[in-house]
N, C-alpha and C positions, 0 to 999 in steps of 0.2 A: 173673454179674450175679445180684446179691440183691436183694430186694425188704422193707425193712423198714415197720414200723409204730410212730410214737411219739406221743403227747400231748404238743405241745408249749405248749398252754395249754388252759384249763378249757373240754374239749369240742371242741378244734379236733386235729386229728391229722394229722402230715405221712406220706406213703405215696414212701418215696422207693425208688430204685431206682438202684443205682450200675453205672455201664458203664465197664468198662474200656478197651475199646479205643480211644477218645476221647482224641485226642494233646493235650499231653503227659503229663496225670496221670490221666486219665479223667474222668469227670462225674458228676453225680446228677442223674436226674431226677425232680423232686419234685410230689407231687399234695398236697393239703388238702381234709380232708372237715370238713365244720364239722356237728356234731351239734346237732340241733333239733328242735322241732315241725316243721319244713319243711327237712330235711337239704339240704344243698347242698356241691359238689362245686366246688373251683376247681383248674381244670386237669383235663383226663382223659388226658392222655398220647396216644403214637402208639398204632396199631392192633395193632403186636407188643407192647406193654406190657397190654393190655386184659387177660389171663388173670391176670397176677400181681397188678397192680392192685387188680382187681375183686375177686380171693379176699384181698388185706390188707381192703381195705373191708369185705367182708362179715363180716370178724373184730367190727366197731363195732356192723354193724346189717344186717339184710336188705338186698338192693340193691333190691328193690322199695320201700322206703319213700323213696329218693332224690326230691326234688321240683324240686332246682336243680342243673343244669350250666353253668357259667359258667368264662371264662379270660380273660387278660390281652389276646389278640389272636389273630387267626387263622393259626395257623402249627400244623405237624404235631405237635410236641410238646406243644403246648396242646391240641389240638382234635382229633387224626388220629382219635380212637376215638368221639368224640361220638355218634356215630348207634349204635353198640353200647352206649353206657350208657342211651338213650334206648329200646333194645328192651330191657334189663334193668329198666329203672324204668317202666313205662307211663306213669305218671303225672309224670313229669318233666317241666320245658320248659327248653330252652336261653335262655339271659339273656344278653344283651350291649348295648353301647352301639349308638346308632344309625346310626354309619358301619358299623359290624361287618355289622349285619344287614342293610341294605341292597346294600353290596357283595358278602359272601359268603354270610349266613348263611341268608336267606331261600331261596338255591335250594340250598346243601348240606344243609341241616338235615333230617330226615325229619318233623318236627314244625314247626310256624310258631315262631320264634324270639320271645321278650317283649323287647321293646325297653326299656332301664331310661335315663333322661338322666342327665345330667352333676348327682351332687350327691345323687340320686335315694336316701332312705333304704327299705330293705324289710324289716318285721319278719318274721323266720324263726320266731316263736316259741321264747322264751328267749336268742335272739342275735339282734341287726341288723346288717344290712351296708348300706355306704354307696356306690354304685358312683361312680365318678370316671373323668372322660373324659381322658387323658394322651396327647394324639395325638403320634404321634413320640418319645413317652419310655416306654420306652426305644427302639422302632422300631415302625413301622407306623401309618398315618392311622387304623388304628382302635383303638390301644393304650387301654387302661382298667384301674385296679386297684379292687381294694375293701378298705375299710376295717371290720371288724370292732367294732363299738363296745363291747359288751361288755368284752372281753378287751383293746380297745386294738389289736389286731393289724391290722399292715399286710399285706395279700397283695400284694407287692410285683413278682409275676412275674418278667421277665429283669433287674430292678436287681438290684444286687450280686451279679452271676454270677459265682459263683469256681468254679475246678476242683478236682479231686482228692475225697475220700472223708474222713470223718470223723465227729465227733458230731453227733447230731440239731440240738443247740443248741449256740452258743458266746457268748460275752460280750464279743470283742477282736478285733482286726484287721480286722474285716469292711469296710472300705475300702481298706487295704492290699493285701487279698486279690482285692477286686473292679477294682480299677483295674491290677494286675497282670495279672488272666485278660485282660481287656479287650482290652490293649495287642498280641496276635497276632490277637485276632478282629476288632477295630473294630464290634461289632456293634451300639454305641450309637449314636444318629441324633444328632449333634452340630450344634446350632444354637444361635442368640443365645437361644432358647425352652428350652431343656433345662435350664440351671440353674434359672431360676424356676420350673418347672415341678417340679421335686425340692425346690427349699426351700419351695414352697408344701404339699408332702407334709411337710415337716417341721412346721409349723405344727399340724398334727394331734397332735403330742405323742405318737405311739404306744410302745407298752412292750414292744414286738415286730415282728420282720421276719421274715415267714414268705417264706422266698427261693425260687424256682424251682428253681434248680441250687446248690447249697451248702449249708452250715447255717443252722439258723434264727440268727437274732441277737436277745438278748436285753440289749445293754447300753445306753447312751445312744444311743436311736434319732435323737433329735432332732440331737443331735452330729453323727450318722452320715450324716446325709441331706444336713446342711450342709456338710459335707468332702467328698460324694461331689460335691456340686453345686460346689463350690470347685474339684475336681480337675478335671471336665469342663469348666469353665470356663475352666482352664489349658490345657488342651489345644486347645479350641476357638481361644483367641488364637495360641498357638501355631502353628497350621496357616495363620491369616490375616494371619500376618507374610510 
């Protein structure tokens, strides 16, 4: 198991751990550190990843400078080490959408979380993020994503998940890899609302996709999001026949 650190956009670092024993090809667990006056960590990983991920983050900045910890939805690989990060960064706050805070984080976090509304913009000083509620996309009622407006990076969580290891950034075949990896797991919640929610993300016209499992993507992101929506729409229709 190896944890790597790569700057994938200006001031945005991908901290990636490749775990080989997840069938069939292994999988990466990626956390994203946004350098700003108020630094932000999107995903914080499971507790067993904390030492490796925090050591990588400390190569960018002292951990006690961290001000925000947030993630796509409440799940161990996204927030299992949340309270360890809060201990390492005494001035940091957990932030999430209304549902995630009310259902889970108000109880689990050692400090009261900050609730971000759908579409709320947060100026981090040098970077600005927009919180987007995406219930059940890709899964979980509390699901939400972040869009960093200066680099136009969509921190898209489990969307576009694909297995295997590879370079930190690619610009090819992201939809094909995502749909192929989805087939054995069925992790995306397919409903009539799934494709429209993904197409709404395409309207942001992101320049990069920061993907939790797999390489980041810097090709035509709008086209990729629309193609992913089409793929899930076809799968939903086939299940309903």
